[in-house]
Kinemage of the C-alpha trace (Angstrom):
@kinemage 1
@onewidth
@group {chain A} dominant
@subgroup {mainchain}
@vectorlist {calphas} color= white
{ca met a 1} P 13.458 -15.154 13.099
{ca glu a 2} L 9.708 -15.657 13.472
{ca ala a 3} L 7.273 -14.104 10.983
{ca asp a 4} L 6.101 -11.387 13.406
{ca glu a 5} L 9.677 -10.384 14.220
{ca asn a 6} L 10.483 -10.299 10.527
{ca tyr a 7} L 7.508 -8.021 9.799
{ca gln a 8} L 8.412 -5.759 12.719
{ca phe a 9} L 11.919 -5.321 11.322
{ca asn a 10} L 10.717 -4.901 7.740
{ca ala a 11} L 8.187 -2.271 8.779
{ca lys a 12} L 11.057 -0.081 9.970
{ca val a 13} L 12.896 -0.118 6.627
{ca tyr a 14} L 10.152 -0.901 4.091
{ca asp a 15} L 9.543 2.663 2.911
{ca ile a 16} L 13.272 3.350 2.528
{ca leu a 17} L 13.674 0.242 0.363
{ca asp a 18} L 10.577 1.178 -1.625
{ca arg a 19} L 11.908 4.666 -2.377
{ca thr a 20} L 15.254 3.159 -3.366
{ca tyr a 21} L 13.860 0.578 -5.782
{ca phe a 22} L 11.034 2.684 -7.250
{ca arg a 23} L 12.658 6.130 -7.307
{ca lys a 24} L 12.457 6.442 -11.099
{ca ala a 25} L 8.775 6.981 -11.832
{ca ala a 26} L 9.210 6.376 -15.549
{ca ser a 27} L 10.421 2.800 -15.020
{ca ser a 28} L 8.420 1.969 -11.893
{ca pro a 29} L 5.944 -0.907 -12.135
{ca arg a 30} L 3.678 1.174 -9.871
{ca thr a 31} L 3.474 3.870 -12.562
{ca ala a 32} L 2.698 1.234 -15.189
{ca val a 33} L -0.161 -0.191 -13.118
{ca ile a 34} L -1.659 3.233 -12.434
{ca ser a 35} L -1.464 4.161 -16.127
{ca val a 36} L -3.699 1.248 -17.176
{ca leu a 37} L -6.403 1.781 -14.552
{ca gly a 38} L -8.377 4.276 -16.609
{ca glu a 39} L -10.578 7.055 -15.290
{ca glu a 40} L -13.786 5.164 -14.488
{ca pro a 41} L -14.695 4.526 -10.846
{ca leu a 42} L -12.884 1.459 -9.526
{ca lys a 43} L -12.645 -0.760 -6.494
{ca val a 44} L -9.061 -1.859 -5.926
{ca leu a 45} L -7.863 -4.522 -3.499
{ca asp a 46} L -4.201 -4.082 -2.598
{ca met a 47} L -3.238 -7.441 -1.131
{ca cys a 48} L -0.168 -7.481 1.119
{ca thr a 49} L -0.314 -3.693 1.252
{ca gly a 50} L 2.562 -3.379 3.721
{ca thr a 51} L 2.890 0.264 4.682
{ca gly a 52} L 0.295 1.251 2.093
{ca val a 53} L 2.618 2.702 -0.532
{ca asn a 54} L 0.804 1.193 -3.523
{ca ala a 55} L -2.654 1.769 -2.061
{ca phe a 56} L -1.885 5.451 -1.424
{ca ala a 57} L -0.321 5.917 -4.869
{ca ile a 58} L -3.357 4.425 -6.610
{ca ala a 59} L -5.827 6.338 -4.439
{ca gly a 60} L -3.969 9.603 -5.013
{ca ala a 61} L -3.757 9.143 -8.761
{ca arg a 62} L -7.339 7.896 -9.145
{ca arg a 63} L -9.520 9.870 -6.745
{ca asn a 64} L -12.630 8.051 -7.984
{ca ala a 65} L -11.169 4.695 -6.926
{ca lys a 66} L -12.007 3.029 -3.627
{ca val a 67} L -8.856 1.288 -2.441
{ca ile a 68} L -8.734 -1.363 0.260
{ca gly a 69} L -5.317 -2.394 1.517
{ca ile a 70} L -5.014 -5.648 3.440
{ca asp a 71} L -2.017 -7.101 5.243
{ca ile a 72} L -1.419 -9.832 7.785
{ca ser a 73} L 1.222 -7.776 9.615
{ca val a 74} L 0.069 -5.483 12.404
{ca ala a 75} L 3.469 -3.732 12.367
{ca met a 76} L 3.216 -2.916 8.667
{ca leu a 77} L -0.359 -1.712 9.006
{ca gln a 78} L 0.540 0.500 11.967
{ca lys a 79} L 2.914 2.351 9.632
{ca ala a 80} L 0.221 2.542 6.956
{ca val a 81} L -2.385 3.834 9.406
{ca ala a 82} L 0.017 6.508 10.700
{ca lys a 83} L 0.634 7.698 7.131
{ca leu a 84} L -3.078 7.612 6.343
{ca glu a 85} L -3.921 9.664 9.431
{ca gln a 86} L -1.170 12.176 8.681
{ca ala a 87} L -1.863 12.981 5.048
{ca gly a 88} L -3.398 9.984 3.371
{ca pro a 89} L -6.121 10.043 0.760
{ca ser a 90} L -9.689 9.682 2.016
{ca asn a 91} L -10.479 6.877 -0.447
{ca val a 92} L -8.296 4.250 1.282
{ca lys a 93} L -9.373 1.719 3.880
{ca leu a 94} L -6.854 -0.519 5.668
{ca ile a 95} L -7.704 -3.928 7.121
{ca gln a 96} L -5.583 -6.440 9.022
{ca met a 97} L -6.212 -9.861 7.504
{ca asp a 98} L -4.533 -12.813 5.851
{ca ala a 99} L -4.787 -12.619 2.058
{ca ala a 100} L -4.766 -16.419 1.943
{ca asn a 101} L -8.069 -16.444 3.819
{ca leu a 102} L -10.251 -14.029 1.901
């Protein structure tokens, strides 16, 4: 399976897997990261953002943060953009790019 095909498949199930693995907020690494961010204004780069789950969680928890999510996969970012347009936080920007070529 080529990389694009793999991303297209993963984009369909990514959020379901995320909810399965990170359903317990108390033990979630996402919760741990958010808890150490502090309250000061931040700029956060979420590399390999996928469908934006981490970017949206950080942006929602820290409204004074500017969060940029990048991903190489158009399919993953299409999901992220749809979520952002539907009810996403206003402090998130999504960009299609390769994290290896910043």
